[in-house]
C-alpha positions in Angstrom: 20.3 17.3 7.1 22.2 20.2 8.8 19.1 22.3 7.0 16.9 20.1 8.9 15.7 17.4 6.1 15.3 14.2 5.1 17.9 13.0 3.3 15.2 9.9 0.7 17.9 9.0 -1.4 20.7 8.5 -4.0 19.8 8.2 -8.0 24.1 8.4 -10.0 23.9 11.4 -9.6 20.8 12.8 -8.1 19.2 13.3 -4.7 15.8 13.8 -3.1 15.0 15.6 -0.4 12.3 15.6 2.7 11.7 19.1 4.0 8.6 19.1 6.6 8.0 15.9 7.1 6.4 16.5 10.5 3.8 18.5 8.6 5.1 22.3 9.0 5.1 23.5 5.4 6.5 26.9 6.5 9.2 25.0 7.9 10.1 22.8 5.6 10.0 26.1 3.3 12.1 27.7 4.3 14.8 24.6 5.2 14.8 24.0 2.2 15.9 27.2 0.3 18.8 26.2 3.7 19.4 23.7 2.1 19.9 24.9 -1.1 21.8 27.3 -0.5 24.3 25.5 1.8 25.1 23.5 -1.9 26.0 26.4 -3.3 28.2 26.6 -0.7 29.2 23.5 -0.8 30.2 23.4 -4.6 31.6 26.2 -4.8 34.7 24.9 -2.1 34.7 21.6 -3.6 34.8 23.3 -7.1 37.8 25.5 -5.7 39.2 22.4 -3.9 39.0 20.0 -7.8 40.5 23.6 -9.7 43.5 22.0 -11.3 41.9 18.9 -11.4 38.8 20.1 -13.4 37.8 20.7 -17.4 35.4 22.7 -15.7 33.4 23.7 -13.1 31.0 20.6 -11.8 27.2 22.9 -11.3 24.7 21.9 -9.7 20.5 21.9 -10.4 17.8 21.9 -8.2 13.7 21.3 -8.1 12.0 22.4 -5.3 7.7 22.2 -4.2 6.1 21.9 -2.1 2.0 19.5 -1.8 1.0 16.3 -0.2 3.1 13.7 -0.4 2.1 10.0 0.3 4.4 9.4 3.0 5.7 5.7 4.3 8.6 3.1 4.6 8.3 1.2 0.4 10.8 -1.3 -0.8 11.3 -4.7 0.8 12.7 -6.8 3.4 16.7 -4.1 4.7 15.5 -2.4 0.9 12.9 -0.6 2.8 13.0 3.1 3.0 11.0 6.6 3.9 10.2 8.2 0.8 7.5 10.4 -0.3 5.4 9.9 -4.2 2.4 12.4 -5.4 2.3 15.0 -7.5 4.5 17.3 -5.5 7.3 15.2 -5.8 6.7 14.5 -9.6 6.7 18.7 -10.3 9.7 19.3 -7.6 12.1 16.5 -10.7 10.3 18.4 -13.6 11.8 21.5 -12.1 15.0 20.6 -11.0 15.1 19.1 -14.9 14.2 23.1 -16.5 17.2 23.9 -14.1 19.0 22.5 -17.5 17.4 24.5 -20.2 18.2 27.7 -17.9 21.4 27.1 -17.2 20.5 28.3 -13.5 21.2 26.6 -9.8 17.3 26.6 -8.7 14.1 26.4 -9.9 11.3 27.1 -7.0 8.2 26.7 -7.0 6.1 30.4 -6.1 3.6 27.7 -3.4 6.9 27.5 -1.5 8.6 30.9 -2.1 5.1 31.6 -0.3 5.5 28.4 2.3 8.4 29.9 3.4 8.0 33.5 3.5 10.5 34.6 1.6 9.8 37.3 -1.8 11.9 36.4 -4.7 10.6 39.2 -6.9 14.2 39.8 -7.3 15.1 36.6 -9.7 12.6 36.3 -13.6 9.5 34.3 -12.9 8.0 31.8 -15.1 5.2 30.2 -15.5 6.4 27.4 -16.6 4.1 24.0 -18.2 5.0 21.0 -16.3 4.4 16.9 -17.7 2.5 15.6 -16.0 -0.2 19.3 -14.6 -3.0 20.6 -16.8 -2.2 24.1 -15.1 0.8 26.5 -15.3 3.4 26.0 -12.1 4.6 29.7 -11.7 7.9 29.3 -10.3 11.7 31.9 -10.5 14.9 31.1 -11.9 17.7 32.0 -9.6 21.2 31.3 -11.4 22.8 31.4 -7.8 21.2 29.4 -5.1 24.0 32.0 -2.8 21.7 34.9 -3.6 18.6 34.0 -1.6 18.4 35.9 1.2 19.5 35.7 4.5 18.3 36.3 8.6 21.5 36.7 10.8 21.5 33.4 11.2 22.7 32.6 8.4 18.7 30.9 7.7 16.2 32.2 5.4 14.4 35.0 5.7 11.1 35.2 7.5 9.2 38.0 6.9 7.2 39.5 10.8 
């Protein structure tokens, strides 16, 4: 929420957040990358605070993708909330799963990088086969999300 997203749901140790719900895909992409950076920073702080209690540091895996989705109130009765379904949501989930095999905090699609206007060429790029999709997705693997280039206001840079 601090980065401008909407917390959709928490399932176990997983979180789904929505960005650009108002239709501004460029802003949503920048906000999602900023959220990833902030999550990584806060995780480092938590690991430092719990260092004496943990056998090994806690880790996160974040997958970010952008695209059309069906967004609306779903559920029944008091269990109704705003959520999203569709290929973009499924693809983001698959990218998150890929963080484990790449031992990275973040896997972000070129679609997001293009919308955000950020240059991720310094990070390894992979053509990834994503289950449920016929075409591959080009994505960047970022070991530490805090390495994202930021502007003077600590937000993701957008080239002029």
